[in-house]
N, C-alpha and C positions, 0 to 999 in steps of 0.2 A: 514587713514592718515599714511604715511610712514615717519619715521625719520631715518636718517643715522648718526650713531655715528662714528666719524672718526677724523683724524688729517690732516691738510692741506698737509703735506709732506708725508703722508703715501701712499706708492705705492699700497698697497692692497685696500685702500679706494678709490684711484683714479680709479681703475678698475671699482668699483661699480658705481661711479659717471658717468663714460662714458656710462655704460650700461643703467642707469636710464635716462640719457639725450637722448640716441639713441632711447629708447623705449617711450620717451616723457611721463614719469611717474612723476607726481608731488610729491615732497618730501621736507622735511626740514632737516637741518643739525644741529647736536649737537656736539660741539667741545670737544674732549678728548685730552688734551695737554699731549704729551708723555714725556716732559722734566720738566714741572713745578712741583715743590714740590715733586720731585722724581717720577713723572709720574701719571697723573690722572687716568690712566687705572688700577692702583693698588688700588684705593679707594674701600672700602667695597660696596659703592653704585654701582659702575660700575661692580664689580665682581659678584654682584647679577644678573646683566643683561648678563654678559659674564664671566663665571667662568675661562676662559682661560686668561683673562686680556689682550686681544689683540684687535686692531681695524682692520677692521670695524665691527660694529654690525648693522644689519638692524632690526628695530622695525616696524612691520606692523600690526596695530590694535591689539596690545598686544602680537603678535607672534614675538619672538626674535630669530634671526639666525646670527651666526658668521661665520667666514671663507669665504673669498671673492669668492672662486669657488663655495661653497655651495650657497652663495647668488646669484651668476650669474645664476646657474642652477634653483634656486627657481624663479627668475624673468623670466627666459626663459619659465618655465612651466606655470606660472601665466599669463604672457603677451606674448603669442606665436605669436600674430599678426605681430609684428616687430621682426623677429627672428635674432639671432646672430649665428645660427647653420644651416648648409646645410640641404637639404631635404633628402638625402640618408644616410643610416646608415654608410657606409664605410667612407664617407667624414666627417661625424660628429665625427667619432672616430679619424680621423687624426687631426681635429681641436682641439679636447680635448687633444690629445697627445702634440700638440704645447703649449696649455694652461698650461698643467702640467709640461712641460719642464721648463717653466718660473716660475710658482707659487710653484712648489714642489722641483725643483732641483737648480734653480738659486737664486731666491729671499730669501728663508729661510737662506741661508748661508751668506747673505749680509745685513740682516735687522738690526734694531737698537739694539736689545737685544744681538745679536751675536757680533756685533762690540763693544758694551760696555763690554761684557765678555772678548773679546780678549784684550782690553785695560786694564781692571781693574783686571782680574784674571790671565790671561796668561802673561800679562805685555809686550806685544809686542809694538814696537814704531809705529809712524804714517806711516812711510815708509813701514814697514812690513805689517801693516793693509791694506794699499792700494794695496800692492802686492797680498794679500789674496783676496781682493775685485775684483781686475782686473782678477785674475786667473779664478775665477768661472764665471765671466761674459763672458770672452773669450771662455771658454769651452762650456758654454750654447749657446752662439750666433753662434759658429761654427756648433753645432748640429742643431740649428734652420735653418740656411741657407742650410745645407745639406738636411734637410727634404723638404724645399721649392723646391729644385732642383730635387727631386725624380720624376720619370716619368715611365709610361709603364704599371701600374697595376690599377685595379679598385679601386677607392677611393684614389689614390695617388694625392699628391698636386703638381701642376706645376704653380708656381707664376710668373706672368709677371711683377712684380714690383709695381703694384698698391696697392694691399693688400696681406695679407699672403696667402689667398686662390685664388688669381687672381683678378677678377673684383668685387667680392662681399666682403663687410666688414664682419668680423666674430668675434667671441669671442676671437680668437687668437690675433687679433689686439688690443682688449681691454686689454689683458694681456701684450702684447709686448711693447706698447707705453709708459706706465708708467715706465717700466724697463729701456727703453732707456733714458727717462728723468732723472732717477736716475743715470744711468751710466755717462751721461754728467755732472751731478752735481759733481760727484767724479772723473772727469778728465779722464775718460776712452776714449781711442782713437777710437771713433766710425767710423772714416774714414776707418778702417780696414774692415768694413762691409757695403759697399755701397748699397747692396740689402736691408738691414734693414733700412738704412737711407732713401732710396727711399720710402719705406712703411711708415716710420715715417713722412716724409714730406707730403705725400698724406693724411694721417690721420689728421695731424694738420691743414689742410685746412678746416676741417669740424668743425662746431660749437659744435657738441657733445663732441669732444675732447678738443677744445679750452676752453670751459666753465668748463671742469673738471680738467684742469691743476692746480697744487698747487698754483701758484701765483694768481689765480683768485678765490680763496676760501675766505669766510668771515673771517676765522680765520688766514689768511696768515700773516706772520710777516716779 
């Protein structure tokens, strides 16, 4: 039995929900409220499960694993029948590059604990905080689009606008779409990136993505 510990608005948890849905893996959800009582992810009980005090955490028959990319790779290895990675090594490496662009370079600079630190410790105002948020989104999205337009070499990505790798859904889309959701929530002008919005619109036609979106979660507020 798989249990996903997460929070409805967590971008990282959303990635895992999409992958679980796509692979048609049955799972239950346990809500870890990131704002209530100082954050339920800081409780001793949750720290025992995930010493980093972050969501999501996947619990699979007693085996606990945190970090969304580690979870996605775990699910890919355990349930390879419905793959989110291409068959050849070079293309898999390119998809992982796109994934890490979002999960390692964009999202960590804009997640809740960083924004809280900027407000509470650095004491920047809301306008400055939004400038910070938008700067790193724009930097990351520009690089993402540039990678999509690369052509000419083995393993290079040439997206036709359907999905990040062309006609096949991949792990890159699983990482991109929750980040676009979050960008829209914070009033980022996504019209600057029509290529990414085309991918977003195509993905959101699919139930795997629709059912994973924050507003459709049992703990949504």
